[in-house]
N, C-alpha and C positions, 0 to 999 in steps of 0.2 A: 504494500500500500504506500502510495506517495504521500508526502506531507502537503499541508495547505489546501488549496482549492480542490484537489483531486480526492480528498479523504472521503467524500460522500459517494464516490464511484466504486464499482466492484474492483476486485483485484486486477491489476494489469502490470506489465513489466516496465512501464515508464519510458519505453523506447519509442522515439518519434522518427518517422521517415517522411521527408518532404521533398517533392520534386517540383521544380519551377520551370515553366515554359514562358518564353516571351521576352519583354523588354526590361530595361533597367528598373522601371517602376515596379514590375513584378518582383524583381530581385530584392528591392527594398522592402516591399510588402512581406516577403518571406522572412527577411531578417527581423522585422518588427514582431511578427507572429511567433517566431521561434523564441525571441527574447522573453515574451510574455509567458510562453509555455515552460521555459526554463525556470521561471519563478515558481512554477507549480511542481518542480522536481523532474521534469522531463529531460531526457538526454537524447542527442541525435544519433541515428545509426544510418549507415550508407547502404544497408541491406534491407530491402522491403520485407523479406521473409522473417526478419527478427522483430519487426515493429508491431506493437498492439495499437498504435495510432498512426494512421497514414493520411497525409494531406497532399493534394495536387493543386498547385497554384497555376491557373490556366490563362491562356491567351485566345482571343477570338479574331484577331486581325486576319489570319489566314486559315483556310480550311485544313491544311496539313497539321497545324498545331492542335486543332480539336480532335482530328482522327487519332493523333498520337495519344491523347489523354484517354479517349474511349477505348483504345486498344489496351492501355495499361489497366484501366478499370476491368476490362474483360478478363485479364489474366488473374484478377483477384476474386473472380466470381465465387469460388469455393473456399477462399482462404479462411473464412470464419469457422469452418468445420474443425480446424485445428486450433483456432483462437476465438472462442465464442464471445470474448469481451472486446474483440477488435473493433475499432471505430475507423471508418473510411470517410474522408471528407473531400469535397471539391470546392475550391475557393477561387475568387478572382473573376476575370472578365467573362469566361464561359459560364460560370455559375450565375452571374447577373443576367446574362442573355438567355440561357436555356432553362434555368429554374427547374420546374417540374419535369421537363423533358429528360433531365439527367436521371431522376428517379425512375422514369419509365424505361430508359435504355439500360440502366444499371441499377436494378432494384436492391442490390446489396450495399449501395451507398447510403451513409447515415446522415451526412451533412451537406448542404448546399449553401454557401456563404458568399454573398456578393462583395464587390470591392469596397463598399461603404460600411460594411459590418464586421470588419476583421477583428475588432476589439471584443466581439462576442464569442470568438472561437473557443477560448478556454471553458467558458460556461456551457456552450453547446456541446462540446466533447463530453463533459461530465454528464449532462442530461441524456445524451444519446446512449452513453454506456450504462447509465443507471436504469433508464426507462425503456431501452431498446426500441425507441421510436425515432422516426425521421425528424430532422430539424432543418428548417430553411429560414434564412435571414437575408433579404435582398432589399435594395433601394427601390423607390418609386420609379416607374417608367416616366419618361419625360412628357407623356401625354396624360398622366394620371393626376397632375396637380399644377399649381403655379410654379414659376421658376424658383421662387424662394422655397416652396414646399419640397420640390424635388431636390434642390441643392442641399437642404438641411438633412435629407435622407442619405446623402453621400458624405460621410464624415472622414476628414483627413486623419489618419491613424498614425500618430508618431509618438509611441511610448518609449520604453527602454530599448536599447540597441543591443545587438548580439554581434560582437566582432568576428566570431567564427564564420558568419554568413557573408562577410564582405569579400570583394574581389581579392584584396590582400589586407593585412592588418593596418596598412598605411593609407588605404583608400576607402572612401565612404561616399554614399549617395545621400543627398538631402533634398527632400521634396519641398519645392517652394510654391507649388500650385497643383491643383487636381482638376480633372475634367477638361472638356473642350467644347467650344461653341462654334467651330468652323463648319461642321456638318458636310464634309466632303462626301460625295454620293457613294463612294466605295467603302466607307469606313464606319465601323461599329463603335468606335471609342466614345462619341458623345452619348451613346446609350449605355455603354458598360461602365463609364467613368463619371457620367453626369455633367452638370453645368460647370463652366470654368469658374474656379475660385482660387484666389491668391492668399497665401498665408501672411500674417503680419510680419514685418521685418524683424521686430524684436524677438519673436519666437525663433526665426531662422538664425539670427545672430547668436542667440543663446545655445542653440543646438550645435552650431559650428564650433563654438567655444568649448563645449563639452567634448566633442569629437577630438578636437586638438589636444585636450587634456588626456585623452585616451591614447594618444600617439598617432592620430591620423595626420597625414601630411598633405593629402590631396583630397579635395571635396568636389564632387560633381553635382551641380544643381539640376534638379529634374523638373520637367513640366511637359505636358503633351505638346504645347507650343510655348516653350519656356520664355521666349522673348516677348510674349504677350503679357508677362507679369505686370500687374498694376494694382496698387493698394494705397489707400490714404491712412497714414498713422500720425496722430497728434497734429493734424492739419497740414501735413506735408505729403505730397504725392510721391510715392516711390515707384520707379520703373526698375527694370533689371539693372540698368547702369548704376542707379542709386544704391541698389542692394549690393552689387559687387563692390562699390566703394565703401559701404558700411562694414562689410565683413573682411575686406582686403587685408587689414593690418592685424587680424587675429593671430596672436602669438602661436608659433608652431606650424601654422599652415604655410606650405611652400607653393602650392599651385591650386588654382580655381578653374573649373571647367563648367560648361552648361550645355545641355541638350534637351529637346530638339527645337530648332528655330523654325519660325514661319516666315516665308519671304517678305510678305507685306509689312511685317513688324520689325524688320531689320533697320532700325533707325540710326541716324548718325551719332546720337549720344551714346548708343551702345558700342558702336565701332570705335568711338573715341575712348571709351572706358577700356576696351580691349587693348587699344594702342598705348594708353597712358598708365595702366595699372600693371606693374611688373609681374605680379603673381598670376594674372589671368592668362590662361593658355591662348595662344593665337591660333585657335582652331574653331571653325564654325561649321556645324552640320546643318545645312539648309536644303531640305528636300525640294527638288523641282517636280518630280513625278512624271512629267512629260515635257517634250520640246515642241509640242503642237498645240496651237491655240484652241483648235476645235476640241481636242481631248481634254485640255485643261478646263474648258467651259463645261464639258460633260462631267468632269470630276467635281465641278464647283469649287475649284481651288482659289478663286478670287483674285487672280492676277493673270496677266498675259506673259508670253515668252519675252516680249520686249521689256516688260517691267522686271522680270527676273534678271534679264541681261543688265538692266540699269542698276539693279541692286548689286549684282556681282561686280560691276565696274566700280561702284562706290567702295566695295570691300577691297578691291585691288588698289584703288587710289589711296585709301587710308591705311591699309594693312598689306603692303606689297609682298611681305614674306609669309603671310598667314596661309594656313591650309584650309581648304574648303572641301567638304564631302557632301554627297547628295543621295537621294533615294529616287528610284525610277520604277514605275509599274509598266510592264509590257503586257499586251493582249487585253487592254481595257476594251469594253464594249465599243464597237465602231472603229477601233484602231486599224487603219489601213497600212499598207507597206510604206506609203508616203508619210503618214503620221509617225510611224516608227523611225523612218530615216531622219526625221526632224529631231527626234530625241538623240540619235547618234550624233547629229550635227552639234547639238548643244553640249554634249560630252566632249567632243573634239575642241569646241571653242573654249569652254570653261576649264578644261583639264583638271577635273576634280582629283583630290588626293585619293579618294576611293568612292565607290558608289555601291549602295545596297540595292540590289535589283531583285524584283519580285514579279512573279506571274500573277495576273489578275485572278482573284478568287471571289466569286459571288458570295456575299455574306447576307444571311437572313436579317431583316430589320433595317437594311440600308435602302436608300432611294434607287441605287443603280439596279438592284435585283428586281425592283418593281417596274422600272421604266424601260429597261432594255434587255434584250436577249444576250446571253453570253456567246457572242457570235464569232469569236476567234478560236479556231480549233486548237486543241491542246498541243499538237505537234508543232504548230506555228508559234505558240507561246514559248514552247521549249527552245525552238531554234532562235527566236529573238532574244530570249534570256541568255543563251550561251554566247551569241554573237556580241551582245552588249557587254557581257562580262569579259569577253576576250579583248574588246576594244578598251575597256577601262583598265584592264591589267596591263595592256600594252602601254597606255599613257602613264600609268603609275610606275612601271618599270623604267621608262624613259626619264621621267622626272626624278625618280630616286637616283638614277645614274648620274644626273647632274649635281647631286649632292655629295658624290664621292670626292674626298679631299677636304670637306668641310668639317668643322668641329661643333658639336651641339651640347647644350646642357641637358642632361637626361635625369629624370627621376627614376631611380632603380626600384623595380617592383618585386624582383625575386629571382629564383632559379627558373630558367626557361623550362617549358614543358618537355622539350626533347631531352634536355640534360637530366631532368628528374626521371624520365623513362629509362634512360641509359643507366642511371644509378640503381634503379630498381632491378633492372635486368642483371646487372653485375652482382648485386646482392644475392639474387636467386641462384645465379651460377655458382657463387661461392658458398651457398647454403647458409647465408647470413639472413637474419631477420631485417627487413627494411627499417630505416631510421624512423623511430616513433615521432609522430607529429608534435609531441610535446618536448622533444629533445632539442639540444643546441645544434645548429647547422654545422657542417664541417667547415674548418677554417681555410682549407686549400682553395685554389682558384677553380672555378667552374663556369659554365656558360650562364650568364645572367641576362635578364631582359628588362627594358624600361622604355619610356616614351619621352620624346622631345617635347618642347613647349608647343610645337605644332602638331602634337599627337602622332608622330611617326614612331613606329615600333623599331627599337634598336636592340640587337643582341651583341654581347661582348663577353670576354673572359674577365673574371674578377672574383674578389673575396665575397662569399655570400653575406657577410655581415654588412655589406654596403646597402642592403635592402632598406628602403625608406629614406635614403639620402640622395643628394644630387651629385652627379659625376659629369666631368667633361669627357666626351667620347669623340675620337677622331674616326671618321667614316672611311672605310677602304673597299667596301663591296656592297652589293644590294641584290634584292629580288624585287618582284612587283609589290610585295607586302612588307618587306623588312629591310632595314639598314644593318650592315655588319660593321663593327668597329672595334676600337681598343681604347682603354682608359688613358687619358692625359693627366687629369687631376681629379680629386674627389674631396667631398666634405663628409666625414663619417662620424657616427656616434656609436658607442657600444650598445648592442641589442641583446636582451636576455630572452626574447621570445623567438618562436620558430619561424623559419623562412617559408613563405607561401610558394605554392606551385602556380605558375602563371601560364595560361594558354597563349 
């Protein structure tokens, strides 16, 4: 029996398995939920077969993400035969969208919890285990009440934090706003995350300060359209530029990032803040989605290709060395070969650092699925996706090659994934037990990974204790996704905690 909140529930082993699919916002949600459950005595396990409590944090942006979760749920159909007190829960965007459908498709699920009710999860787990009844907690549909009523049903959940759920011990996400009011025709986010709401600056500044005291060096501010941030506090209007200035001098913080940006809200004051505040990364993720005006109009993106080009030109004028990345959707309803070629032209013109490319996937609850047929065949979507990815990789490789011979300040994140795999394989070959995650990292040189101020990935050999510190790295080789280099100088501190594995 666990201590605290779980004492009213039947016996269970206290092991929690959580699987997260989707964006950084979902990663943060999982961190917050795990932190609350740890207070009740739960411990994490990486083996779903060992857990009496199983949670899936879900995404609804693409059909593939939902299929993955339903497949995982299907594998657990009979797991309660061996674990009668097991609780299985679905949380996040798919839970908010599908609601009762999840129970219908997977009757063995106990909990369905939307994005605005995550704080209820510890109580709902106890109730489901004690009473063996289904529990569902979701926010209002945007058609079920006024904007204020719907907004109040989506609560920003930012309680205790769990460092073990972060990308590394030195990096953390901070939510500065929730929801979205853009209503792009292909996107379910306005329904699954609710109306746009910005958090008060003082709350954000306090959270950043606490993270810094925990050893966090890099903070990434999150919002569905993060540069739409706007809130009045004590009679002063705060935009994202003002918020960056407010938290910039937080002791211990070395770098500030923010994602994802909306093109129409890329204002000059924000570009000036990125230029003038040394800790702010010179990296802007600004999805274009298409290079064709007709498709952008069908997507209801709210800007033309010409306006996107104008925004991109202002970025290049004010931040000539900044890196810009983008998103593109191929195979949107009505996308012709000519429309698709215009997207390729925009990529060639803007030369993005990288682009996240997705095939259009009809999503229930969106305007696109109601208005138009999904008329681009799957094989054409696949071909366009691969061609666009090849073009972007070609551009990325060329631009990275131009950086050979340069030196960059890199925030060291940890041992690279490939180096960690090699260590694990060597340990198995030598019949050694792999290094425990709680142990001190080895002192010898190994391949490390970090990112430049422009968010470019860099690998280099160095002492693992450099994790969480800044190092000057001279670049001598590259691939389309990675710069390779060697240490010139570094600023280090002694670390007593373990080194993360970085993908």
